[in-house]
N, C-alpha and C positions, 0 to 999 in steps of 0.2 A: 828655554831662552836660547836664541840663536843670533848672537851679535857678530860672530866670527864665521866667515864663509868656510864651509867644510867641517866645522866643529859644532857639536851639539852639547849644550849644558843643561842640566836639570836642577831646578831649584827644589831642594829636598827639605830645607829647614822647617817650613811650616808643617809638613807632613810628619816629620820626626818629632817635633815639639808636641803636636796634637796627640800622636800615638802614645808617647811616654806619659803625657799629662792624663790622658784617658785611663791608662793602666793604673797610675798611682791613685786616681780618684775612685776607680772601680773597686779597689781593695780597701779603701777607706782606712788607711794606716795611721791617720792622724799625724802626719809628718810635720815636724817642726823645721827641719833643715834639709836642703838639697846641696850636696857638696860636689863641686866640679873639679876635676883634675886638670891641671895646666897641660896644654893650652887649649886643646879642642873641646874639653869638657866645659870651657867658658863660653863656647859658641851657643850651645843649646841649653845649658844648665840654667842660666838666669830666666830664660823664657818659660821653661818648665816650672821653675820655682814660683814665678809670678802667677802662672795659670793655676797652680794648686794651693796658693796662699802660704808658701813656705819661704823662709829666708834662704838666700844663696850664700854659700861660703866657698871661697876659692882655696884650693890646695895647690901650693906653688913650689917651684924649684927653689933651691937654696939662695938666700940673699935677695929675694924679690919683695919680701914683706917687711915693712918698717915695724919697729917695736919688738916685743918679746914673742918668740915663737917656740913651738915644740916641733920636733922633727922625727922622721923615721927613715932610716937608710935601708935600702933593699938591693938585691942582686939582679942584674940583667944578664941576658945571654952574652953580652959584650963588655961587662964591667959592673959598676955600681951607680946608684943614683940616690936621691934623697927627696922627700916631700916635706913641706913645712906648712904649718897652720898657726894663726894667731892664738896665743894663750887666751883663754876665755871666750873664744869664738863658739865653743860648744859647751853647753851646760850638762852636768851629769843627768842621765836619763833622757836627753833629747833623742827623738826618733829621727833617724837620718837615712837618706838614700844617697849612694855614691854614683855619679854619672861620669862616663868617659866615652870617647869616640870608638875605641877599639880594645879588644882583649885578645891577646895572643897566648901568653903563658900564665897570666894572672898575677904576675909579680907586682905590678903597680897597684892593682886593686887590693891585693893582700896587704901591701904597705899602708894604703889608705885605711883599711879596716883596722889594722893594728894601732895606727895613730888615733883613730876615733875611739877605739876601746880603751886606750890609755887615758883618754879624756872622759871616760865613763859614759860615752854615748851609746845608744842602742841602734846599731846598724841593722836596718830592716831588710835592705836588698841593695844589690849593685845592678846598674843598668848600662848597657853599652850598645852603641849603634851597630857595630860590626864585631862578629866573632870569627877568629881565624881557625883553621883546621887543628892547630896544636891544642886549642881549648875545647874542641868538639867533644861532646859527651860529658863535659863537666858542667853541671848545672848548679853546683854549689861551690863556694870558695870560702875557706875558713868557716864552714858551717852556714854561710849566708847564701841565699838564692841569688843567682845571676840571670838577669833577663837580657837576652840578645835579640835585637830587632831583625838583623840580617846576618845569616851565616854564610861564610865563603865555602864553596864546594871544593876548592883545591888548596 
């Protein structure tokens, strides 16, 4: 796409959604849920969930969800943060994939896994669009496989 002189933009969402959808269907994991982490996990998460026939569940920052929630606080390089999910959004034994845009240290994904495990879900895998060098050579997180579509060289 080239609407701005001197700037080149690439529309990547269809390719990303197809690549992740193909991966999840290839392994035939019988997924029930696809969980997207706020905010960029919301961009491609619903499209992938629709393509594979799974429900989409948002994992949000504190105070964004109405009603009763469960939460998981985690440490960042620069402080702490928290993720929340509706109580009852996940049933015990539900097979779940967690999607996000980027993994650097794995802290956010780890918090998502812990939150889902507290709800007795079966986290099958985590999938991220981009993996940064700090995460390089880590293909498992809390014992769960991590699929990275694009790895940064630096």
